[in-house]
N, C-alpha and C positions, 0 to 999 in steps of 0.2 A: 335419873334411872336410865341404864344402859339397854337398849333394844338389842335383842340377839335374834339371828335367823335360826329357824329350825333346821336341825342338820339334814343333809340330803338323804335320800333314802339309799340304803346299801344296795350293792350290785345283787345280793341274793334277795333283798326284799323287793328289788325292781323285778327280778325273775319271777318272784312269787305273784307280784300284782299283774304282770304280763300274763302268767299262767292262768290266773283266777279270771281274767277278762277274756279267755279264748273262746268262751261260748256266748252266744247271743243272749241267752237267759241270764247269765251272770252280769253282762252289760245292761240288761234291762232291770236288773235289780238296782243297780247303782244309779241308773236314770231315774227310777221311781224314787228313791231316797232324795235324790237332788230336787225333783219336780214336787214331791209330796210331803217332804220333811220327814223328821226323824224324832221318834222311833216310829215304826209301822208294825202293827200286829201282822204275823206271818200270813194269816189267813185274807187278811186285807190285800196283802202285796199279791197273793196268789190270784186274788180276783182282779187286781188292777192288771196283771201280767196276762190273764186270760182274756181280758177285754181287748187288750192292746194286740193280742195275737189274732183273736176273731176280727178286730178291724183291719188288720194287715192281709188276712186271706180272705175275707168277706164271707167267712164260714159262718153256717147257722149255728146259733148258740147251743152248745152241749154242755149241759149242767155238770157232767164229770170233769170237764176240763179244769177247772179251778181246783178240784180234789187232786187230779193228776199232778199238776204244777205244785201243789202245796207239798205233795209227797215227795218230789223231785228237788224241791227247795230244801225241805227238812233234812234229808238224806245225802243229798249231793252238792247242790250249789252253795247254801249258805256256810256248810263247812269248809268249802274251799275259799269263800271270801273272808271268812274269820280267820283261816290260817294265813291268808295274805295281808292281815290288818286292814281290810277295807271295811268290813262291818262288825259289830259286836252282835251277839245272840244272848238274849235273856231266855233262858229255858222257862223259869217260873212264868213270865208273862207272854211268852211265846211271841217276843218282838225281836225286830232288827233293827239297828240304828248305826249311824256314822261311827267310824273309828279312825285310828291314826293316819291310815293311807287313802280314805275316801277321796279327799281333794286331789290326790295324786292321780287316782284312778279317773275321776272326772276330768282332770286335765288331758288325760290320754284320749278319753272319748270324744272330746271336744276338739282337740288339735294334736294329734299324736306327734307331729314333728316338733312343735314348740315344746310340748311337755317332756320330751327327751333332752333337748338342747338346753332349756331353760332351767 
């Protein structure tokens, strides 16, 4: 059996991945999927991000933060990550999971220099 390498990501795909990773919230989504596994329910993902944001700012817990994050994930961030092939979204289950470019995105987050040259 012959082993074949995955084809490298196209320049247009690379631009889409970089564009999708332009905001901290979308980078956090990718990190959550890497750390907590896939698939994740969107409401659980919103709670994880809310907890991380609270920890980073030492802010008092605000019960509306997770709802606001959920709304932004649903309407803005997840669609951008889907378009870049970084996550897949299941409307019926309201879950996100890894997709074709997830590992590429994780590589950029872990070591941007080697991800581009490697």
